[in-house]
mmCIF file of the N, C-alpha and C atoms, coordinates in Angstrom:
data_MODEL
# 
_entry.id   MODEL 
# 
loop_
_atom_site.group_PDB 
_atom_site.id 
_atom_site.type_symbol 
_atom_site.label_atom_id 
_atom_site.label_alt_id 
_atom_site.label_comp_id 
_atom_site.label_asym_id 
_atom_site.label_entity_id 
_atom_site.label_seq_id 
_atom_site.pdbx_PDB_ins_code 
_atom_site.Cartn_x 
_atom_site.Cartn_y 
_atom_site.Cartn_z 
_atom_site.occupancy 
_atom_site.B_iso_or_equiv 
_atom_site.pdbx_formal_charge 
_atom_site.auth_seq_id 
_atom_site.auth_comp_id 
_atom_site.auth_asym_id 
_atom_site.auth_atom_id 
_atom_site.pdbx_PDB_model_num 
ATOM 1   N N  . ALA A 1 1  ? 106.181 108.729 110.150 1.00 0.00 ? 1  ALA A N  1 
ATOM 2   C CA . ALA A 1 1  ? 106.303 109.455 111.401 1.00 0.00 ? 1  ALA A CA 1 
ATOM 3   C C  . ALA A 1 1  ? 105.130 110.420 111.537 1.00 0.00 ? 1  ALA A C  1 
ATOM 4   N N  . ASP A 1 2  ? 104.678 110.584 112.749 1.00 0.00 ? 2  ASP A N  1 
ATOM 5   C CA . ASP A 1 2  ? 103.608 111.543 113.017 1.00 0.00 ? 2  ASP A CA 1 
ATOM 6   C C  . ASP A 1 2  ? 104.151 112.956 113.165 1.00 0.00 ? 2  ASP A C  1 
ATOM 7   N N  . LYS A 1 3  ? 105.398 113.052 113.608 1.00 0.00 ? 3  LYS A N  1 
ATOM 8   C CA . LYS A 1 3  ? 106.000 114.347 113.871 1.00 0.00 ? 3  LYS A CA 1 
ATOM 9   C C  . LYS A 1 3  ? 107.466 114.311 113.439 1.00 0.00 ? 3  LYS A C  1 
ATOM 10  N N  . VAL A 1 4  ? 107.938 115.415 112.893 1.00 0.00 ? 4  VAL A N  1 
ATOM 11  C CA . VAL A 1 4  ? 109.326 115.555 112.459 1.00 0.00 ? 4  VAL A CA 1 
ATOM 12  C C  . VAL A 1 4  ? 109.926 116.745 113.198 1.00 0.00 ? 4  VAL A C  1 
ATOM 13  N N  . ILE A 1 5  ? 111.136 116.562 113.686 1.00 0.00 ? 5  ILE A N  1 
ATOM 14  C CA . ILE A 1 5  ? 111.861 117.650 114.336 1.00 0.00 ? 5  ILE A CA 1 
ATOM 15  C C  . ILE A 1 5  ? 113.153 117.858 113.562 1.00 0.00 ? 5  ILE A C  1 
ATOM 16  N N  . VAL A 1 6  ? 113.385 119.075 113.114 1.00 0.00 ? 6  VAL A N  1 
ATOM 17  C CA . VAL A 1 6  ? 114.608 119.429 112.400 1.00 0.00 ? 6  VAL A CA 1 
ATOM 18  C C  . VAL A 1 6  ? 115.485 120.206 113.374 1.00 0.00 ? 6  VAL A C  1 
ATOM 19  N N  . MET A 1 7  ? 116.678 119.687 113.579 1.00 0.00 ? 7  MET A N  1 
ATOM 20  C CA . MET A 1 7  ? 117.628 120.335 114.482 1.00 0.00 ? 7  MET A CA 1 
ATOM 21  C C  . MET A 1 7  ? 118.661 121.110 113.669 1.00 0.00 ? 7  MET A C  1 
ATOM 22  N N  . ASN A 1 8  ? 119.105 122.231 114.206 1.00 0.00 ? 8  ASN A N  1 
ATOM 23  C CA . ASN A 1 8  ? 120.160 123.025 113.581 1.00 0.00 ? 8  ASN A CA 1 
ATOM 24  C C  . ASN A 1 8  ? 121.058 123.576 114.676 1.00 0.00 ? 8  ASN A C  1 
ATOM 25  N N  . LYS A 1 9  ? 122.291 123.129 114.687 1.00 0.00 ? 9  LYS A N  1 
ATOM 26  C CA . LYS A 1 9  ? 123.275 123.577 115.668 1.00 0.00 ? 9  LYS A CA 1 
ATOM 27  C C  . LYS A 1 9  ? 122.777 123.388 117.100 1.00 0.00 ? 9  LYS A C  1 
ATOM 28  N N  . GLY A 1 10 ? 122.149 122.241 117.352 1.00 0.00 ? 10 GLY A N  1 
ATOM 29  C CA . GLY A 1 10 ? 121.706 121.902 118.695 1.00 0.00 ? 10 GLY A CA 1 
ATOM 30  C C  . GLY A 1 10 ? 120.380 122.488 119.127 1.00 0.00 ? 10 GLY A C  1 
ATOM 31  N N  . SER A 1 11 ? 119.721 123.216 118.247 1.00 0.00 ? 11 SER A N  1 
ATOM 32  C CA . SER A 1 11 ? 118.422 123.806 118.571 1.00 0.00 ? 11 SER A CA 1 
ATOM 33  C C  . SER A 1 11 ? 117.356 123.280 117.618 1.00 0.00 ? 11 SER A C  1 
ATOM 34  N N  . VAL A 1 12 ? 116.119 123.286 118.080 1.00 0.00 ? 12 VAL A N  1 
ATOM 35  C CA . VAL A 1 12 ? 115.008 122.890 117.223 1.00 0.00 ? 12 VAL A CA 1 
ATOM 36  C C  . VAL A 1 12 ? 114.754 124.017 116.224 1.00 0.00 ? 12 VAL A C  1 
ATOM 37  N N  . ALA A 1 13 ? 114.901 123.685 114.941 1.00 0.00 ? 13 ALA A N  1 
ATOM 38  C CA . ALA A 1 13 ? 114.696 124.676 113.884 1.00 0.00 ? 13 ALA A CA 1 
ATOM 39  C C  . ALA A 1 13 ? 113.276 124.618 113.337 1.00 0.00 ? 13 ALA A C  1 
ATOM 40  N N  . MET A 1 14 ? 112.740 123.406 113.256 1.00 0.00 ? 14 MET A N  1 
ATOM 41  C CA . MET A 1 14 ? 111.393 123.206 112.736 1.00 0.00 ? 14 MET A CA 1 
ATOM 42  C C  . MET A 1 14 ? 110.785 122.004 113.446 1.00 0.00 ? 14 MET A C  1 
ATOM 43  N N  . CYS A 1 15 ? 109.459 122.037 113.597 1.00 0.00 ? 15 CYS A N  1 
ATOM 44  C CA . CYS A 1 15 ? 108.773 120.918 114.236 1.00 0.00 ? 15 CYS A CA 1 
ATOM 45  C C  . CYS A 1 15 ? 107.360 120.873 113.678 1.00 0.00 ? 15 CYS A C  1 
ATOM 46  N N  . GLY A 1 16 ? 106.936 119.684 113.266 1.00 0.00 ? 16 GLY A N  1 
ATOM 47  C CA . GLY A 1 16 ? 105.581 119.540 112.749 1.00 0.00 ? 16 GLY A CA 1 
ATOM 48  C C  . GLY A 1 16 ? 105.385 118.201 112.076 1.00 0.00 ? 16 GLY A C  1 
ATOM 49  N N  . THR A 1 17 ? 104.271 118.053 111.406 1.00 0.00 ? 17 THR A N  1 
ATOM 50  C CA . THR A 1 17 ? 104.014 116.826 110.662 1.00 0.00 ? 17 THR A CA 1 
ATOM 51  C C  . THR A 1 17 ? 104.926 116.807 109.438 1.00 0.00 ? 17 THR A C  1 
ATOM 52  N N  . PRO A 1 18 ? 105.143 115.639 108.850 1.00 0.00 ? 18 PRO A N  1 
ATOM 53  C CA . PRO A 1 18 ? 105.953 115.602 107.635 1.00 0.00 ? 18 PRO A CA 1 
ATOM 54  C C  . PRO A 1 18 ? 105.433 116.554 106.554 1.00 0.00 ? 18 PRO A C  1 
ATOM 55  N N  . SER A 1 19 ? 104.119 116.611 106.386 1.00 0.00 ? 19 SER A N  1 
ATOM 56  C CA . SER A 1 19 ? 103.541 117.522 105.381 1.00 0.00 ? 19 SER A CA 1 
ATOM 57  C C  . SER A 1 19 ? 103.868 118.977 105.683 1.00 0.00 ? 19 SER A C  1 
ATOM 58  N N  . GLU A 1 20 ? 103.757 119.359 106.953 1.00 0.00 ? 20 GLU A N  1 
ATOM 59  C CA . GLU A 1 20 ? 104.056 120.741 107.345 1.00 0.00 ? 20 GLU A CA 1 
ATOM 60  C C  . GLU A 1 20 ? 105.535 121.066 107.117 1.00 0.00 ? 20 GLU A C  1 
ATOM 61  N N  . ILE A 1 21 ? 106.403 120.136 107.468 1.00 0.00 ? 21 ILE A N  1 
ATOM 62  C CA . ILE A 1 21 ? 107.841 120.373 107.335 1.00 0.00 ? 21 ILE A CA 1 
ATOM 63  C C  . ILE A 1 21 ? 108.256 120.428 105.869 1.00 0.00 ? 21 ILE A C  1 
ATOM 64  N N  . PHE A 1 22 ? 107.858 119.423 105.082 1.00 0.00 ? 22 PHE A N  1 
ATOM 65  C CA . PHE A 1 22 ? 108.339 119.330 103.712 1.00 0.00 ? 22 PHE A CA 1 
ATOM 66  C C  . PHE A 1 22 ? 107.695 120.306 102.746 1.00 0.00 ? 22 PHE A C  1 
ATOM 67  N N  . LYS A 1 23 ? 106.606 120.969 103.158 1.00 0.00 ? 23 LYS A N  1 
ATOM 68  C CA . LYS A 1 23 ? 106.066 122.008 102.277 1.00 0.00 ? 23 LYS A CA 1 
ATOM 69  C C  . LYS A 1 23 ? 106.897 123.291 102.376 1.00 0.00 ? 23 LYS A C  1 
ATOM 70  N N  . GLU A 1 24 ? 107.746 123.372 103.382 1.00 0.00 ? 24 GLU A N  1 
ATOM 71  C CA . GLU A 1 24 ? 108.655 124.518 103.544 1.00 0.00 ? 24 GLU A CA 1 
ATOM 72  C C  . GLU A 1 24 ? 109.943 124.241 102.759 1.00 0.00 ? 24 GLU A C  1 
ATOM 73  N N  . ARG A 1 25 ? 109.792 124.147 101.437 1.00 0.00 ? 25 ARG A N  1 
ATOM 74  C CA . ARG A 1 25 ? 110.903 123.743 100.559 1.00 0.00 ? 25 ARG A CA 1 
ATOM 75  C C  . ARG A 1 25 ? 112.152 124.606 100.768 1.00 0.00 ? 25 ARG A C  1 
ATOM 76  N N  . GLN A 1 26 ? 111.964 125.903 100.864 1.00 0.00 ? 26 GLN A N  1 
ATOM 77  C CA . GLN A 1 26 ? 113.081 126.842 101.014 1.00 0.00 ? 26 GLN A CA 1 
ATOM 78  C C  . GLN A 1 26 ? 113.872 126.559 102.293 1.00 0.00 ? 26 GLN A C  1 
ATOM 79  N N  . LYS A 1 27 ? 113.178 126.399 103.399 1.00 0.00 ? 27 LYS A N  1 
ATOM 80  C CA . LYS A 1 27 ? 113.841 126.137 104.678 1.00 0.00 ? 27 LYS A CA 1 
ATOM 81  C C  . LYS A 1 27 ? 114.569 124.803 104.649 1.00 0.00 ? 27 LYS A C  1 
ATOM 82  N N  . ILE A 1 28 ? 113.946 123.786 104.036 1.00 0.00 ? 28 ILE A N  1 
ATOM 83  C CA . ILE A 1 28 ? 114.577 122.468 103.934 1.00 0.00 ? 28 ILE A CA 1 
ATOM 84  C C  . ILE A 1 28 ? 115.919 122.604 103.230 1.00 0.00 ? 28 ILE A C  1 
ATOM 85  N N  . GLN A 1 29 ? 115.960 123.355 102.156 1.00 0.00 ? 29 GLN A N  1 
ATOM 86  C CA . GLN A 1 29 ? 117.207 123.567 101.411 1.00 0.00 ? 29 GLN A CA 1 
ATOM 87  C C  . GLN A 1 29 ? 118.219 124.366 102.233 1.00 0.00 ? 29 GLN A C  1 
ATOM 88  N N  . GLU A 1 30 ? 117.748 125.361 102.980 1.00 0.00 ? 30 GLU A N  1 
ATOM 89  C CA . GLU A 1 30 ? 118.649 126.163 103.811 1.00 0.00 ? 30 GLU A CA 1 
ATOM 90  C C  . GLU A 1 30 ? 119.367 125.303 104.847 1.00 0.00 ? 30 GLU A C  1 
ATOM 91  N N  . TYR A 1 31 ? 118.671 124.278 105.357 1.00 0.00 ? 31 TYR A N  1 
ATOM 92  C CA . TYR A 1 31 ? 119.262 123.393 106.353 1.00 0.00 ? 31 TYR A CA 1 
ATOM 93  C C  . TYR A 1 31 ? 120.015 122.229 105.716 1.00 0.00 ? 31 TYR A C  1 
ATOM 94  N N  . LYS A 1 32 ? 120.218 122.311 104.398 1.00 0.00 ? 32 LYS A N  1 
ATOM 95  C CA . LYS A 1 32 ? 120.982 121.296 103.655 1.00 0.00 ? 32 LYS A CA 1 
ATOM 96  C C  . LYS A 1 32 ? 120.348 119.915 103.748 1.00 0.00 ? 32 LYS A C  1 
ATOM 97  N N  . LEU A 1 33 ? 119.014 119.880 103.790 1.00 0.00 ? 33 LEU A N  1 
ATOM 98  C CA . LEU A 1 33 ? 118.280 118.629 103.804 1.00 0.00 ? 33 LEU A CA 1 
ATOM 99  C C  . LEU A 1 33 ? 117.691 118.397 102.421 1.00 0.00 ? 33 LEU A C  1 
ATOM 100 N N  . GLU A 1 34 ? 117.321 117.154 102.146 1.00 0.00 ? 34 GLU A N  1 
ATOM 101 C CA . GLU A 1 34 ? 116.725 116.827 100.866 1.00 0.00 ? 34 GLU A CA 1 
ATOM 102 C C  . GLU A 1 34 ? 115.281 116.402 101.046 1.00 0.00 ? 34 GLU A C  1 
ATOM 103 N N  . LEU A 1 35 ? 114.490 116.710 100.054 1.00 0.00 ? 35 LEU A N  1 
ATOM 104 C CA . LEU A 1 35 ? 113.114 116.237 100.032 1.00 0.00 ? 35 LEU A CA 1 
ATOM 105 C C  . LEU A 1 35 ? 113.110 114.752 99.710  1.00 0.00 ? 35 LEU A C  1 
ATOM 106 N N  . PRO A 1 36 ? 112.059 114.043 100.113 1.00 0.00 ? 36 PRO A N  1 
ATOM 107 C CA . PRO A 1 36 ? 111.937 112.648 99.698  1.00 0.00 ? 36 PRO A CA 1 
ATOM 108 C C  . PRO A 1 36 ? 111.864 112.571 98.168  1.00 0.00 ? 36 PRO A C  1 
ATOM 109 N N  . LEU A 1 37 ? 112.412 111.500 97.591  1.00 0.00 ? 37 LEU A N  1 
ATOM 110 C CA . LEU A 1 37 ? 112.445 111.364 96.134  1.00 0.00 ? 37 LEU A CA 1 
ATOM 111 C C  . LEU A 1 37 ? 111.060 111.499 95.500  1.00 0.00 ? 37 LEU A C  1 
ATOM 112 N N  . PRO A 1 38 ? 110.006 110.895 96.038  1.00 0.00 ? 38 PRO A N  1 
ATOM 113 C CA . PRO A 1 38 ? 108.690 111.101 95.416  1.00 0.00 ? 38 PRO A CA 1 
ATOM 114 C C  . PRO A 1 38 ? 108.267 112.577 95.374  1.00 0.00 ? 38 PRO A C  1 
ATOM 115 N N  . ALA A 1 39 ? 108.657 113.350 96.366  1.00 0.00 ? 39 ALA A N  1 
ATOM 116 C CA . ALA A 1 39 ? 108.333 114.781 96.380  1.00 0.00 ? 39 ALA A CA 1 
ATOM 117 C C  . ALA A 1 39 ? 109.092 115.509 95.278  1.00 0.00 ? 39 ALA A C  1 
ATOM 118 N N  . ILE A 1 40 ? 110.345 115.140 95.064  1.00 0.00 ? 40 ILE A N  1 
ATOM 119 C CA . ILE A 1 40 ? 111.145 115.749 94.000  1.00 0.00 ? 40 ILE A CA 1 
ATOM 120 C C  . ILE A 1 40 ? 110.528 115.429 92.640  1.00 0.00 ? 40 ILE A C  1 
ATOM 121 N N  . ILE A 1 41 ? 110.159 114.159 92.440  1.00 0.00 ? 41 ILE A N  1 
ATOM 122 C CA . ILE A 1 41 ? 109.541 113.747 91.174  1.00 0.00 ? 41 ILE A CA 1 
ATOM 123 C C  . ILE A 1 41 ? 108.221 114.486 90.969  1.00 0.00 ? 41 ILE A C  1 
ATOM 124 N N  . ALA A 1 42 ? 107.405 114.573 92.004  1.00 0.00 ? 42 ALA A N  1 
ATOM 125 C CA . ALA A 1 42 ? 106.121 115.275 91.901  1.00 0.00 ? 42 ALA A CA 1 
ATOM 126 C C  . ALA A 1 42 ? 106.325 116.740 91.550  1.00 0.00 ? 42 ALA A C  1 
ATOM 127 N N  . ASP A 1 43 ? 107.289 117.390 92.180  1.00 0.00 ? 43 ASP A N  1 
ATOM 128 C CA . ASP A 1 43 ? 107.576 118.799 91.881  1.00 0.00 ? 43 ASP A CA 1 
ATOM 129 C C  . ASP A 1 43 ? 107.968 118.979 90.420  1.00 0.00 ? 43 ASP A C  1 
ATOM 130 N N  . LYS A 1 44 ? 108.804 118.072 89.917  1.00 0.00 ? 44 LYS A N  1 
ATOM 131 C CA . LYS A 1 44 ? 109.238 118.154 88.507  1.00 0.00 ? 44 LYS A CA 1 
ATOM 132 C C  . LYS A 1 44 ? 108.055 117.946 87.565  1.00 0.00 ? 44 LYS A C  1 
ATOM 133 N N  . LEU A 1 45 ? 107.174 117.012 87.899  1.00 0.00 ? 45 LEU A N  1 
ATOM 134 C CA . LEU A 1 45 ? 105.989 116.787 87.070  1.00 0.00 ? 45 LEU A CA 1 
ATOM 135 C C  . LEU A 1 45 ? 105.083 118.008 87.065  1.00 0.00 ? 45 LEU A C  1 
ATOM 136 N N  . ILE A 1 46 ? 104.892 118.611 88.223  1.00 0.00 ? 46 ILE A N  1 
ATOM 137 C CA . ILE A 1 46 ? 104.066 119.822 88.322  1.00 0.00 ? 46 ILE A CA 1 
ATOM 138 C C  . ILE A 1 46 ? 104.673 120.937 87.477  1.00 0.00 ? 46 ILE A C  1 
ATOM 139 N N  . GLU A 1 47 ? 106.003 121.074 87.527  1.00 0.00 ? 47 GLU A N  1 
ATOM 140 C CA . GLU A 1 47 ? 106.687 122.084 86.711  1.00 0.00 ? 47 GLU A CA 1 
ATOM 141 C C  . GLU A 1 47 ? 106.439 121.862 85.219  1.00 0.00 ? 47 GLU A C  1 
ATOM 142 N N  . GLN A 1 48 ? 106.252 120.601 84.815  1.00 0.00 ? 48 GLN A N  1 
ATOM 143 C CA . GLN A 1 48 ? 106.016 120.261 83.414  1.00 0.00 ? 48 GLN A CA 1 
ATOM 144 C C  . GLN A 1 48 ? 104.536 120.342 83.036  1.00 0.00 ? 48 GLN A C  1 
ATOM 145 N N  . GLY A 1 49 ? 103.701 120.744 84.004  1.00 0.00 ? 49 GLY A N  1 
ATOM 146 C CA . GLY A 1 49 ? 102.288 120.938 83.708  1.00 0.00 ? 49 GLY A CA 1 
ATOM 147 C C  . GLY A 1 49 ? 101.396 119.751 84.015  1.00 0.00 ? 49 GLY A C  1 
ATOM 148 N N  . VAL A 1 50 ? 101.938 118.715 84.641  1.00 0.00 ? 50 VAL A N  1 
ATOM 149 C CA . VAL A 1 50 ? 101.115 117.566 85.014  1.00 0.00 ? 50 VAL A CA 1 
ATOM 150 C C  . VAL A 1 50 ? 100.235 117.970 86.195  1.00 0.00 ? 50 VAL A C  1 
ATOM 151 N N  . LYS A 1 51 ? 98.960  117.686 86.108  1.00 0.00 ? 51 LYS A N  1 
ATOM 152 C CA . LYS A 1 51 ? 97.987  118.112 87.114  1.00 0.00 ? 51 LYS A CA 1 
ATOM 153 C C  . LYS A 1 51 ? 97.895  117.101 88.261  1.00 0.00 ? 51 LYS A C  1 
ATOM 154 N N  . ILE A 1 52 ? 98.855  117.170 89.179  1.00 0.00 ? 52 ILE A N  1 
ATOM 155 C CA . ILE A 1 52 ? 98.803  116.360 90.391  1.00 0.00 ? 52 ILE A CA 1 
ATOM 156 C C  . ILE A 1 52 ? 98.822  117.302 91.581  1.00 0.00 ? 52 ILE A C  1 
ATOM 157 N N  . LYS A 1 53 ? 98.356  116.790 92.714  1.00 0.00 ? 53 LYS A N  1 
ATOM 158 C CA . LYS A 1 53 ? 98.271  117.658 93.894  1.00 0.00 ? 53 LYS A CA 1 
ATOM 159 C C  . LYS A 1 53 ? 99.665  118.008 94.404  1.00 0.00 ? 53 LYS A C  1 
ATOM 160 N N  . ASP A 1 54 ? 99.761  119.151 94.983  1.00 0.00 ? 54 ASP A N  1 
ATOM 161 C CA . ASP A 1 54 ? 100.999 119.594 95.615  1.00 0.00 ? 54 ASP A CA 1 
ATOM 162 C C  . ASP A 1 54 ? 101.113 118.920 96.979  1.00 0.00 ? 54 ASP A C  1 
ATOM 163 N N  . GLY A 1 55 ? 102.314 118.669 97.420  1.00 0.00 ? 55 GLY A N  1 
ATOM 164 C CA . GLY A 1 55 ? 102.510 118.111 98.749  1.00 0.00 ? 55 GLY A CA 1 
ATOM 165 C C  . GLY A 1 55 ? 102.690 116.606 98.783  1.00 0.00 ? 55 GLY A C  1 
ATOM 166 N N  . VAL A 1 56 ? 102.878 115.978 97.627  1.00 0.00 ? 56 VAL A N  1 
ATOM 167 C CA . VAL A 1 56 ? 103.125 114.534 97.581  1.00 0.00 ? 56 VAL A CA 1 
ATOM 168 C C  . VAL A 1 56 ? 104.454 114.255 98.274  1.00 0.00 ? 56 VAL A C  1 
ATOM 169 N N  . LEU A 1 57 ? 104.453 113.280 99.189  1.00 0.00 ? 57 LEU A N  1 
ATOM 170 C CA . LEU A 1 57 ? 105.675 112.943 99.924  1.00 0.00 ? 57 LEU A CA 1 
ATOM 171 C C  . LEU A 1 57 ? 106.115 111.490 99.776  1.00 0.00 ? 57 LEU A C  1 
ATOM 172 N N  . THR A 1 58 ? 105.162 110.599 99.558  1.00 0.00 ? 58 THR A N  1 
ATOM 173 C CA . THR A 1 58 ? 105.490 109.177 99.563  1.00 0.00 ? 58 THR A CA 1 
ATOM 174 C C  . THR A 1 58 ? 105.290 108.558 98.186  1.00 0.00 ? 58 THR A C  1 
ATOM 175 N N  . GLU A 1 59 ? 105.893 107.378 98.006  1.00 0.00 ? 59 GLU A N  1 
ATOM 176 C CA . GLU A 1 59 ? 105.723 106.640 96.755  1.00 0.00 ? 59 GLU A CA 1 
ATOM 177 C C  . GLU A 1 59 ? 104.248 106.333 96.520  1.00 0.00 ? 59 GLU A C  1 
ATOM 178 N N  . ARG A 1 60 ? 103.571 105.959 97.576  1.00 0.00 ? 60 ARG A N  1 
ATOM 179 C CA . ARG A 1 60 ? 102.149 105.621 97.459  1.00 0.00 ? 60 ARG A CA 1 
ATOM 180 C C  . ARG A 1 60 ? 101.332 106.827 97.002  1.00 0.00 ? 60 ARG A C  1 
ATOM 181 N N  . GLU A 1 61 ? 101.574 107.981 97.613  1.00 0.00 ? 61 GLU A N  1 
ATOM 182 C CA . GLU A 1 61 ? 100.849 109.195 97.212  1.00 0.00 ? 61 GLU A CA 1 
ATOM 183 C C  . GLU A 1 61 ? 101.119 109.531 95.749  1.00 0.00 ? 61 GLU A C  1 
ATOM 184 N N  . LEU A 1 62 ? 102.377 109.398 95.330  1.00 0.00 ? 62 LEU A N  1 
ATOM 185 C CA . LEU A 1 62 ? 102.731 109.693 93.940  1.00 0.00 ? 62 LEU A CA 1 
ATOM 186 C C  . LEU A 1 62 ? 102.042 108.718 92.998  1.00 0.00 ? 62 LEU A C  1 
ATOM 187 N N  . ALA A 1 63 ? 102.076 107.438 93.336  1.00 0.00 ? 63 ALA A N  1 
ATOM 188 C CA . ALA A 1 63 ? 101.412 106.431 92.503  1.00 0.00 ? 63 ALA A CA 1 
ATOM 189 C C  . ALA A 1 63 ? 99.913  106.706 92.392  1.00 0.00 ? 63 ALA A C  1 
ATOM 190 N N  . GLU A 1 64 ? 99.285  107.031 93.514  1.00 0.00 ? 64 GLU A N  1 
ATOM 191 C CA . GLU A 1 64 ? 97.853  107.338 93.500  1.00 0.00 ? 64 GLU A CA 1 
ATOM 192 C C  . GLU A 1 64 ? 97.535  108.532 92.618  1.00 0.00 ? 64 GLU A C  1 
ATOM 193 N N  . GLU A 1 65 ? 98.368  109.553 92.697  1.00 0.00 ? 65 GLU A N  1 
ATOM 194 C CA . GLU A 1 65 ? 98.162  110.738 91.866  1.00 0.00 ? 65 GLU A CA 1 
ATOM 195 C C  . GLU A 1 65 ? 98.327  110.411 90.378  1.00 0.00 ? 65 GLU A C  1 
ATOM 196 N N  . LEU A 1 66 ? 99.323  109.617 90.068  1.00 0.00 ? 66 LEU A N  1 
ATOM 197 C CA . LEU A 1 66 ? 99.556  109.269 88.663  1.00 0.00 ? 66 LEU A CA 1 
ATOM 198 C C  . LEU A 1 66 ? 98.445  108.377 88.129  1.00 0.00 ? 66 LEU A C  1 
ATOM 199 N N  . CYS A 1 67 ? 97.949  107.458 88.941  1.00 0.00 ? 67 CYS A N  1 
ATOM 200 C CA . CYS A 1 67 ? 96.830  106.591 88.522  1.00 0.00 ? 67 CYS A CA 1 
ATOM 201 C C  . CYS A 1 67 ? 95.555  107.394 88.339  1.00 0.00 ? 67 CYS A C  1 
ATOM 202 N N  . ARG A 1 68 ? 95.401  108.429 89.138  1.00 0.00 ? 68 ARG A N  1 
ATOM 203 C CA . ARG A 1 68 ? 94.220  109.278 89.054  1.00 0.00 ? 68 ARG A CA 1 
ATOM 204 C C  . ARG A 1 68 ? 94.145  110.011 87.713  1.00 0.00 ? 68 ARG A C  1 
ATOM 205 N N  . LEU A 1 69 ? 95.284  110.194 87.046  1.00 0.00 ? 69 LEU A N  1 
ATOM 206 C CA . LEU A 1 69 ? 95.329  110.926 85.782  1.00 0.00 ? 69 LEU A CA 1 
ATOM 207 C C  . LEU A 1 69 ? 94.673  110.177 84.624  1.00 0.00 ? 69 LEU A C  1 
ATOM 208 N N  . LYS A 1 70 ? 94.512  108.885 84.751  1.00 0.00 ? 70 LYS A N  1 
ATOM 209 C CA . LYS A 1 70 ? 93.949  108.088 83.658  1.00 0.00 ? 70 LYS A CA 1 
ATOM 210 C C  . LYS A 1 70 ? 92.541  108.464 83.338  1.00 0.00 ? 70 LYS A C  1 
# 
C-alpha cells in the first residue's frame, strides 16, 4: 500500500506511508494493532545487537538485511 489510514472510534487517528505509520510503535500498540511479523523479528534482532537497519517491514526487506550481514 502507498498509504495507510488508522481509524479509531470512527475518526482518522493516523495517516501516512506504511513506514511512517509503523515507526510509531507506541501509537500502534495503543490502538491495539500489531506490527508486521518481519518488523517484530527485526526489532528482536536489533535488541540482540544484530546490525540491521531500523524500519524493516516486509519479508523481503528482512531477508535483504540478513543477507547483507554476510
